[in-house]
N, C-alpha and C positions, 0 to 999 in steps of 0.2 A: 164250577167255580169253587175253589176251597174255602172254607168258612173258618173264621176264629173259633176257638174254643174255650170254654170256662171248666171243663171237666179236668179233675186232677191227673197230673202225669207221673207215673211211678218210674223212678229210676233206681237200677242197681248200684252196687259199688263202682262200677265202671262207667256210670254214666249213660248205659244202654237203656233205650226207652223200652217200657213194658206196656205201652198203650198199643191201641189197635192201629193198624198202618194208617188210615184216614185220619185219625187224630194227630199222629206224628206229621202227616203232611199239612194238616192245619197248623201246627206248631210252626213248621219251616217257613209256611208263608208269613205268618204273622211276626215271625223273628226276623224277616228281611226286611231292609229299609225301603220297600216298595210302597207307591202311593196308595191311597185308601181305593179299596175295590168299588168297582161300579154296580150299581143297584141291579140286582137280579133276584130270581125267585128264591125266597127263603132267607134273603139278606137283610130284610127291612129292620129287624131287631138289632142286628149287629150295626147296621149304619146308624141306628139312632144312639146306640150306645157311644159310638165314636164320636159322634157330632155333639154329644151331651158333655164330654169329658172338659172342654175349655170352662164349664162352671166349677168343676171339682176343686181346681186350685182355690177358689176363693172360699169354698166350703172349708178346706183344710186351714186356710188361715184363720177363720173366724175361729175354728176349734181350737188352734195353736194360741190365738190372742185374747179372745174374749168370750167364748162359749161358758166357760166356767164361772164367769161373773154373774150370770142371770140365777145361780144357785149357789149363795154363799156358804163357804165350807166352814167347819169349827176353827177354832183358833189354832189348833194343832195340824190343820191341812196345810199350812203353809211350811212347816218345819221338814227338814230333810228326813228321808227314813232311818237313816242310821242313828239320828238323835232320837227318834220316837221309839227306836228299839232299846235305846239306852235308857229312856225314860220308863218304857215298860219293864226292864230288868230292875231298876231302882225301885219303883211302885211295888213290884212284886215281892222283892227282898223285904220291903218295910212291912208289908201285910204278914208276911210269914213270921217275921221276928216280933211283931208287936200284936199280932192277933191270934195267928193260928198256934205258935208255940206257947204263949201263956194260957190259951183256952186248953190246950191239952195237958199242960203242967197241972192245971186246976184239977182235971178229971184224972191226973196220976197217970199220964200216959207220956212216955219219952218219945218224941218224934224220930230222933236218929238223924245221922247225916245224910244217907243215901236217901231215905224217902224225902226228906227236908229239901234237898236240892232238887230234886224231879218235882215235888210240889211247888217250889219257886218257878221251876222251868214252865210247867203248865199253866200257873198264874200268869206268868209272862206272855205265854201264847194268847190267852183269852184277852188280857190287855192290849197285846198288839193287834188282835183283830178288830176291836173296838177302836184303836186309832188310826186303822184303815191301812195296815202294813201289807204290803203285797205277800202272796203265799210262801214265796221263796225266803221270806224272813222268819217265817214261823217255825222251821226247824232249828234255826239259828238260836231264836229265842227259848226254845225248849232246852236245847243241849250246851248252851253257854256256860252256865253255872256248874252244871254236872261235869262238863270237860275241864273246867278250871279246878273244880276241886279233887276230880282224878289226878290231873296233872300235879298240883300240889303233893299230893300223897306219896309221888314218887320221889320227891326231894331232890328235884333237879336244881342245878345252879341257877341263879338270877339271869346269868348271860345268855342262856338258852331263850328265855322269855324275851329277852331285849333283842336278840337276833330274829326270834319269829315275829315280834312286833314290827321290826324294820322292814322285814321281807313283805309281810302283808301290807305295810304302808307304801311301800314302794310298788306294790302291784295294784293296790285298790285306792290310791291316795286320791284320786278324783271322784270315787263314789258319793262321798259326803255331799258335793255340789251337783254333780251330773246325773245322780241316780241310776247310773249305768254301770254293773259289774264287768268283770271280765268273763266275757263268752268266747270260746274257741269253736269255730265252725268244724263240722265232722268232714272226714274225706269225701263222703257221699255228697255233701253240700258243695265240696270243691268240684267235684265231677259234673254235678248239676248246673252250678254257673257255668262251667266251661261250655256247656250244651247250649247256653243261653246267649253267648256272646255273638257279636254280628258276624256274617260270613264274610265281610270286605276287610282287608288288613287296615291298619293304620288307627284302629280305634284305642280309645284310652279309658280305663276302668280304674276307679278309686274306690278303696276299702277305707270307710270312715272310722273304723274299729279295727285296726289290722292285727292287734294282739301279737302272737309271735311270728306272723308273716308267712305261716304254712301256706294259706291259699293263694298268696302272690307268687310265691315260688312254683307252686303247681301250675297255676294258669299261665305263668311265664313260660314253662316248657312246654306245656300244652299248645299254647298259641304265641310262638316267637314273633309272629307278626303284629302283635298288639303292644301296647303301652300299658303298664301296670303300675300303680302308685297306690301307698298306703299312709295312713296316719295314725299315730298312736299316743295318747295324751300321758299314760302311767310309765314311768322312767323304766320299771324293771323290764316288763313285757317289751318296751320299745329296745332295750340294750340287747335283749336275747334276740330280737328280731333283727337287728342290725347285725350282731355277730353272726347269725345263720346265714344273712345275705352275704356277709363278708367271706365265710368259710366256703359257701357253697356258689360263690360267684354269681348270685342271681341277678337276673335281667330285668330287675325292677326297681323302683324307688320306694324308701321308707322314711318317714319324717316323723319327728317328735313335736306335737302342738295340738291345738285344739281346733278340730275342723270347722266350729261354727265360725271361726275367724278367718276361713278361706273360702274362696270362692269355687261354685261346683261347675262354672262355665266352659271350663276345658275338657271337661269328661263327658264320653257317650253314655257310659255306666256308672252308677253308684250303688255299692253294695254296703249294707248296714246288718250288723248284729248286735242290736244294743239293747233296748228294754221297751216296755210299753210306754214310758214317760216321754221321750222326746218325738215320738213318731209323727204326730200331727205337725210338730214345729219344722221336723226335717223335710217332710213331703212339700210343706209350704216354702221352704229354702229351695228344694229341688225345682219347683215350679217358677219361681221366680229367677233362677240363675242358670238352669240348663236349658239346652236347645229344645225346641219341640220336637218329638219323637225319641228323645233320649230315653233310657231305661233305668228304672230305680228298683232295686231288688232288695227286700228285707227278709232276713232269716227269722222265722218264729213270730215275730210281733207285726200284725197288720197295722195300716194307717187307719185309725178310727173313722167310720163313715165313708169310707172310700172303697170301692169294689176294686179288686185287682183284675189287672187283663189275664193274667194265668196264675194258678196255683200248681205249684209242682210239689207233690208228695215224696219225701225222702224216708226210704226203708232204713233209718239210722237207730240208734239206741233212744234217742227221744222222740222218735217218731216226728220228725220236724217238717215244717213246711217252708217253701219259698215263696213269697208274695210278690209277684212280677208287676210293676207299674210302668205305664208309658206317660211320660209329660206330655200334656194336651198342647194343642196349637196355640191357644189363648195364654199368654204368659202372664203373672203378676207383674206390677209396676215396681216392687220391690221385694226382696228376699226377707224371711222372717229372720229376725236377729235377737 
C-alpha cells in the first residue's frame, strides 16, 4: 500500500518531479480524493495523523483569536507595521539631529550628508528591530532616507514624486491595514500548483491574492477542465490583471475586493501568497467554510502550529516552499472573521 509522505518534493521549472519514484507514487495517491487508507503494516503513524487532524482547526482558531491574549504585548504591538516604520524613521532623525550632530560639532567634527543619512538609516533599523518589525522592513528603514536624499540631489520635478507616490499607493494601499505586501508567485510555483490540482475535472481554485493574475492564466491553460478564480484588493495590480485577462482572453475570473468578506465554500483549493500575519486566521476561515478534504496551499508562509500534509520545495530565486494542508473532517461551527 502506498503511504503518505512528508518528505520535501523538488520541482524544476516545468513541474517535473525530482523525487524518487516511490515518493511520487505516494504523492499521487495522497492527491487523489480517495478514502482514507485501511490500516496496514507501517501505516499506524499516518492514520493517527489523519485522525488527529479534526482538532487542528480548533487549535488554529485559538491562535487566530486568543492565543496572543495570554502574553500582553507592548503598546506598539497593536500598531500597523507601516506606522511603526514611520515612527522609527522620525525617532532616528530626531536622535541624529538633536544628539549626534551637536555632539560631533562640539568635538569639531562635521558629520556630512552621506554619513548622516546612513547613520539615520542604521539607527532606524535598530529602532525597527526593537519595535518588532518584520525582517523585510529593515532594508526599507535603512535605505529610505538615503534614497530620498539621493533622489532630491538630482533636482527632479515634484510631479515625478507625486506620480511615484500614486503608483505605490495604488499598488500597496491595503498594506497599512492588512500587513500583506504585494508578492508575485514565481513560474516554478505555478508549475508546482498545477501538479497539486485534483485529477478529476470540474474542480475550483481560488487565489486569494491574485496579484497580476499570472498564475491563474497559466493554470487555466494547463487545466482547462478546472475553474479558476482570483481576488485582488489593490487597485493597480487588479487593473493590470484584468487587462491581462482581457488581452489574453483568459479562461478565469478575477475580482476586486477583500477575500475576507467572501466565502471559501465553493472552492476545492485555496492558494495564498500573503505574509505570516494572517495565516492562522486564514486557516481557521478555510476550516470553517471549505468542505472536508479540500486543499489549502500557502506559498512561503506556513500556518503557525499546524503541520502541513506536504511540503513542496521550489528551486526558484527565493528557494520558496509550498505548504499543502488538507481541511480535516471535523469543521468549525463558524469561520474566522
